[in-house]
Every structure is written in C-alpha cells, then in structure tokens.
N, C-alpha and C positions, 0 to 999 in steps of 0.2 A: 884251874877251873874244871868243874865237873860237867861232862857231856849231858845233854838233855835226855831224859829217859824215853822209852817207847810210849808210855802212857802220856807223857807230856807232848810228844810229837803228835799223837792222835788228837789230843785236846786242841793243840795249835791248829792242826789241819781242819778240824771241825769248825773252830771259830772263824778261820779264814774263809771257809766255804759259806758260812752264814753271812758274814760281812759282805762278801762278793755278791751273794744273792740279793742282799738288802740294797746294794748299789743300783740295782736296776730300777728305773722309774716305774711308778705304780699306775701309769696312765693306760687307759684302754683305747686310746685314739691312735690313728695312723699318723697323720700329720696335722699339726695345729695350723690354723688360718693365720697367715702373716699379713698384718695391716699396718699402714702408716698412721700417724696421729691424725692427719687430715682425713683419711678414709674413715677412721673411727668417729671423728666429729660429724662428718656428713651423714654417716649411717645412723648415728644416735639421734641427731637433730631431726632426721626424717621419720624416726620410728618411736621416739619417746612420747608417751601418752600425756604425761604431766606437762611437758613443753607444748604439746599440741593444744591442750586446754588453755594454757596461757596465751598462745597465739590467737585462739578464738576470742579470748577476753580482750586482747588488743584490737582485733577486728571490730568487736562490739563497741569498744570505746571510740574508735575512729568513725563510727556512724553518727556520733552525737551531733556534729555540725549539720548534717543532712536532716536530722530529726528537728533540730532547733529552727531550721529555715521554714518550718511549716507556717510560721507567722507571716512570712513575706511571699508565700506562694500565691500567684494570681488566683482570684476567685471568679468563677463564671456561674451565673444562675439564670435560669430560664423558666417561664411559666406560661400556661395558656388556660383560659377558662371561658365559660359560657353562662350568661345570666338567664334565668328562667322566668323571673317575675317582671311584669310590666313591660314587656317587649324583650325579645331575645337579642343579646349582644355577644360577640366573640371578642375577648380581650387577651392581650399577650404582653409579655415584658421580657427583656433580655438585659443583663447587667454584667459588666466585666470591671473588676477593681483590683488594685495592687497597692501594697504598702512597701516602701523601701526601708533599708536599714537606717537611713538618716531621718526617718520619721515622716517622710513625704507620702501622702496618700493621694492617689488619683484614680479616676474611673470614668467609664462611659456607659450610658444606659439608653436603651431604646424601649419605648412603651407605646401602645396604641390600642385601638378598638375598631370593630366593624359591626355596625348595626344591621341586624338581619330583618327585623320587623319593627315598626310598620313601613319604614322607608330605609333605603340603603344609604348609609352615610359612614364616614370613617374619620378617625383622628390619629395622628402620630406625634410622638414627642421624642426628641433626642437631647440628652443632657451630658455635659462635660463638667466634671468636678475636680477640684484640686485643693489640698490642704497641706501647707508646708510650715514647719517650725522656723521661726526667725532667730532664735537664740542659737549661737554657734555650738555645734556638737551635742545640743540637748537631745535632739531626736535620736541620734545614734546611741546615746546612753540609755534611752528608754526602750526603743524598739530593737536595737542590736545587742542588748545586754545578754540575752540567752545564747545568741549566736556566738558572741565573743567568748563567753564562758565555755561553750561547747568546743570551740577551737582549741582553747587552752587544755581542756580535759582530753581532747583527742591527742594533743602533743604529749601530755603526761602519760597516757596509755601506751603510746609508741615508745617513749623513753624507758618506761617501766619494763616493757618486754625486752628492749635492748639490754637493760641491766640484767634481767633474769636469764637471757640467752647467754650473755658473757659469763655469768656465774655458772651456768650449766656447763659451758665449754671448759671453764677453768676447773670445775669439779672433775669432769671427764679426763682432762689432761693430767690432773694429779694422779688419778687411778692408773692412767697409761704410763706415767713416769714411775709409779710404784711397781707396776708390772715389769717395766724395763729394768729397774733395779733388781727385782726378784729373779728375773731370768739370768741377768749377768751374775748375780750372787750365787745362783745355783751352779753356773758353769765354773765360777771360782772355787766353790766348795767341792765340786766334782773333781777338779784338777788337784786340789789339796788332798782330797780323799784318795785319789789314785796314787799320789806320791806317798801318802801314809801307808797304803796297802803294800806298795812296793817295798817301802822301808820295813814293814812288818815281815814280809817274806825274806828280805835280806837278813834281818835280825834273827829270824828263825834258823836260817842256814848257819849263821855265825855261832848260834847257841849249840847247834848240832855238832859243829866242828870244834867246839870247846873254846872258841875265841872270846865269847861273852858269857857272863853268868846267866843262869835261867831267869833271874829276876829282871834282866834287861827287857824281857818281852812285855812287862807290864807298862813301861813307859810308852812304847810304840803302840801297844794295844789301846791305851788310853787316848792316844792321838787319833787312831782310826775311829774309835767310838765318837770322839769329839767332832770330827769332820762329818761323820755319818749323821749325827744329830743335826748339825747345821745344814747339811744338804737336805735332809727331810723337812726341816723348818722352811727352807727356801722353796721346796716343792709345795708345801702347804700355802705359803704366801702367793705363789704363782696361781694356784687353784682359786684362792679367795679373790684375787684381783681379776682373774678371768670371769668369775661369776658376777663380780660387781659391774664389769663392762657389759656383760650380757644383760644384766638387770637394767642398766641405763638405756639399753637398746630395746627394752621391753620384749626380749625374746622369751617365748615359753620354755619351761625347763626341759621339755622333750626335744626342743630344737637347739638347745645350748651347744655351742661348739667351741673348743679351746682356741685361743689366739695368742700370738706372740708379736711383739713390736718388730717392724720390718725396717725401720729407718735408723740411720746413724744419728745420734743426738748432736746438736750443735755445740761446737767448741769455741765459736766466736759469735758475739752478738751483733746484729745489724746496727749500723751507725744511726744514732737518733738525731744528729744535728745539734746546733746550739741549744742550750737549755731554755732560753726565752722562747724560741720557736716551738720547742716541745711543750712548754707550758701553754702557749696559745692554742696548740692543737688539742691539748687536754681540755681547756675551757670551752672549746668549740664542739667537742665530740663526746666528752665524758657524760654518760647518761645520768648519773646522779647529780652532776652539776646542772645539766639541762633541766632536770625535774625541778630543782630549786629555782632556776630562772623562771620556769613556767608558773611555779607557785607564787612568785613575786608578781608576775603579770596578772594572775588571777586576783590577788589581793588589791592591786591597783584598780582593776576594772570594777570590783565590788565597791571600793572606796569612792570612785568617781560616780558610780551609779547612785548610791545613797546620798552623796553630796548634792547631786543635781535634783534630787527629789524635793529639796527645800526651795528651789528656784521657781519663779512664776513660769507659766506656760503661755507663750504668745505665738499664735498661728495666723498666717494669712490665708483667707478663704476665697476661692473663685468658683462660681457656678454659672455656666452658660447653657441656656436651654433653647432649642429650636422646636417650635410648634407648627404642625401642619394640620390645619383644621378643615372644616367643611367648605366646599367650593374653592379650595385652594388658598384660603386666607392664612397668612403667616403671622404669628405673634411671638417674636423672640424676646428672651429675657436674660439679662446678665446681672449677677450679684457679685460684688467685691466687698470684702470686709476683714476685720480682725477679730480674733477670739482670744481673750485673756482669762487665764485661770490662776488665781492667787491662793496658795495654801495658807490657812490661818494658823495651823500648828503642825510643826514637823519635828517635834522633840525626839520621837523614836528614830526618825530617819537621820537626824543629827548624831544621835548616839551610835547608830549603825555605821555611819560614815567615819566617826572617830574610832570605832572599834577596828574597822578595816585599815584605817590609816596607821594605827599602832601595829596591826599585824604586818602591814607592808614594811614598816621600819624594822620589825623583828626579822623578817625574811631577808631584808637587805643586809642586816648585820650578820646573819648566819651564812648568807651567800659570800660575803667578803671573807668570813672565817674559813669557809670551805675552799675558796680559791687559794688562800694562804696555805691551808693544809695540803691541798693537792700539789701546790708548787714545791713544798718541802718534801713531799713523798716522791715527786719526780726527781728531785735532786738526790735524795737518798738512794733511789733505785739506780741512778747512774753511778753513784759511788759504790754501791753493792756489786753491780755488774762488773765494774772495773776491778775491784778487789777479788771477786770470785774468779774472774778470768786468770788473775795472777796465781791465786791459790790452786786452781785447777792445773796450771802448768807445773807448779811445784809438786803436786800430788802425782802427776805423771812421772816426774823425775824421781820421786821417792820409790815408785814401783821398780824402775830400772835399778836403783841402788839396792833395794831389798833383794832383787833377783841375783845381782852380782854377789851380795853378801852370802846368800844361801849357796850359790855355786861354789864360792870359796870355802865355805864351811863344810860342804859335802866333800870337797877334795881333801880338806884337812882331816875329816873323819875317816876317809878311805886310807889315809896315810897314818892313821892312829895318833894324830896330833891333838884332836879335840874329842869331846865326849858326845854321846848320843843325845843327851839332854840339850846341849847347845844346838845341835842340828835341828831338833824338834822346835826349839824356840825361834830359830830363824825361819823355819817353815811357817810358823804362826805369824811372824812379823810380815812376811810376804803376803799372806792371805789378808791381814789387816790393812796393808797398804793398798791392795787391789780394791777392797771394799770402800776404803776412804776415798779413793779416786772416783769410784762409781757414784758415791753419795755426792761428791763435789760436782760431778758432771750433771747429775739430776737437779741439784740446787741451782746450778747456772742456767739450765734450761727453764726451770720454774721462774726465775727472775726475768727472763726474756718475755715469757707469757704474761707476767705481772705488769710489765711495762705496756704491753699491748692492751691489756685490760684497763689499765689506768687511762690510756688514750682513747678508750671506747672503740677500739678496732679489733678486738680479739676474734669475734665471730667472723668479721669480714676477712681477716687474715687467712682463714680456712675456706674462703669463697662461699660462706653462708650468707645469703642475702635475705633482707627483711622486706617482704612485699606488703 
C-alpha cells in the first residue's frame, strides 16, 4: 500500500474543515421557543384570523332565532289627538297585543275621549280579544315556521363551526407532527454525520499509515456528504414547518420566532371502550353527522308547513268590550264566534309539500349511509391503532438490533475482519431504522387525533371551548 502524499493530506484536511463548518446550524436565533401541541393549538385558535371570521359567522347564524321571533314580540301602540271642528274633543287609545307560536292571538285595548266644549263629558272603552286555531298544530306550522327554521339554521351554524375548528386543529397538529419528525430527523442525521466525520478522520489516519489505499477515502467521503445533505434537508424542513406554524398563528413576519416541540409523543392510545359505545358517541357529537340530522329536521319542517297550507283554517274568536259612557252608564258587549277559511286551490303548496317530502327521504337515506360509514371508520381506526402500536414496538426493537449490528461490525472492522463498505452499510441501516421508528411514532399519534376528530371532540381535548 502506498502512503498518502502531502498534497493528498492537504486536500483531505481542507475537505474535512469545510464539512465540519457546514455541520454548524445556519440559524441566527439563540434558543427556539419550546411549545407543547396543546400550547400551539390554544395560541393558534386565539390568533388565527380566518378562524376568527368563521367564529363571527357562527355567532351571526346563532342570532337567527332571535331575529325570527320578531313575529311574536308583543306590540304596544298608543295615540292621543284633539278635534278642532264642531266642538273640541281630546281622544286617546292604548293597545297591547301578542301572538304566540301556536297561532293564538290575544290583546287588550283601552280607548276613550273627553269633550272640552260645549259641555264636559267623557267615554271610555276596554276590550279583550282572543283568536285561537282549533286544528291541532296548524297554528304552530304557520306562525312558528320561521322560528323553527331559524333554530335549525342556528344549530347548523354551530356544527359547521365545530367541524371547521376540528379541521383547523387537525391541520395544525399535522404540521406540529411534521415539525416533530423534522427535529428528530435532524438529530438522527446529525448523529450519523458525526459518526461519518469520525470515520473520515480514522480512514485518513489509516491511509497516512499505509494501512488503507488512498481510494478508500472516497467511500467515507461519500458517506459524509450523504449525511450532510440529509442534515441540511432536515434543517430546511424544520424552517418550513416553523414558518407554517407561525402563519397559522397569523404572526407578522417580523415577529416570527422559531419553535420546537416540547412534549414526548404518545406511545399508547387512550382506551376507547367498547365499539358500540364509541359509535354512539360519534353519532351524538360528530359535527358532520349532526349537520345532516339538522338538515333532515329542516326538510321535515318545510314539508309539514306546505302540507298544512292545503288544510282549512278554523279559528275560535272571542271579543269582550266594557263601555263606560256618560253619567256612569255601562254598556258591555261580548262576541263569540268561529272563523273558517277554505282554500279553493293549493296545487303549488301540494307540489312544495311533495318536494320537501322527497327531500326528507333523501336526507334520511344519506343519514343512514353516513352512520354506517362512520361506524366502519371507527372500527377501522381501532384496528389501525392496534396494529400501529404493535408496529411501533417492532420498530423500536429494530433500532436496538441495528445498533448492536453496527457495534459488532465496527469491532470486526477494527480487527480487520470486515470491510469499510460493510461498516458504512450498517451505519446507513441504523439511520434508516431510526427514521422508520420516528415515522411510525408520528403515524400512531396522528391516528389518536383522527379518532378524537371522528368523535367530534378534537378541539375540546385541547381545552378549546366554543361559546
């Protein structure tokens, strides 16, 4: 074997210096901000402007019932006047009326007058009125129609926001997990890089001693460059994920600060309980399912409203009047009667009723299909979680085996039993095992959050409340 020349030693030394300098992180920050996933979620939910706009839209939708109730707000009217022709009189009236959601209307009115010229005289009248539908539920479908629809729309607005909030938290968690992987990947690549640089230095010394040929340096040099590239790619991934998290928090670019995950990822999933109980919880709280239920309620309300338009209207009427005339004379009057309204043609209303009946049947079918789909998704998630937990344990075991194999190969290499190429191959296998385990860990934690999202409790699991 030929010893390495002086010029070759200079070249190797310069290359090693460049590589070592390149190993230093390119960050200009002192210490990154360490946040847990729960901290990230709460900060982002509080500051994300798009989510704030959606929250305002939800608040707007929940005002619909209050707006619709304008039809049943009690009405108070009052008036006073004075006649100028043929004797001057002072007249007044006061009326209070209210209509209920069942169609009942009732009111009280007070009216009277005071003669100012030529003689002082007065008259007063107090009236009580009542009108009530006799057909069961008919009044509610007429007068409560807008209120009922507004209640449904309010519930849909709430569930839409819950779905959007869970989707936002899920998106943020994905970025957080990507950052978690990028940080761990950087550390793995840094360790592999350090081992490669150490091996580079050892090989250089062996070449100087004449133990190895000069061409041996190319294999370890390639290994150093390979891990250096991967380390720099991991640095880039970290920076991109950090910027994405900052953008989700709507931080100005000038205020952006790097962050790193601070918590250890879960290696065991919380117990979900029996599958049937989990499915019941999903159907009670999953926002997409609740939106479909509200859509069915709306179709049924509209169907019943137009169906009742073709029915006759039958009201009972009551009017009782107290008169207080001149010289204290009283003349009371009571009227009781019925009022019948019979539609002569309601073909358009019948068509509308049939339209919403068919729509309700469509929603019922889609609701049943969604329930089945969610049930199978819940079952598949439980299966995936169980399998991923076992895969994760095997990946952890694989790291230990790869480390032992590398240690044994390094010992064989020092004793001259194996080749440098084999040692490099086992180094790469260890790095791949560590990355595989990290990816399996991230996938396992994503499955846990997917189950929470399916149950409609993802945001609540991070103590984010919807007011």
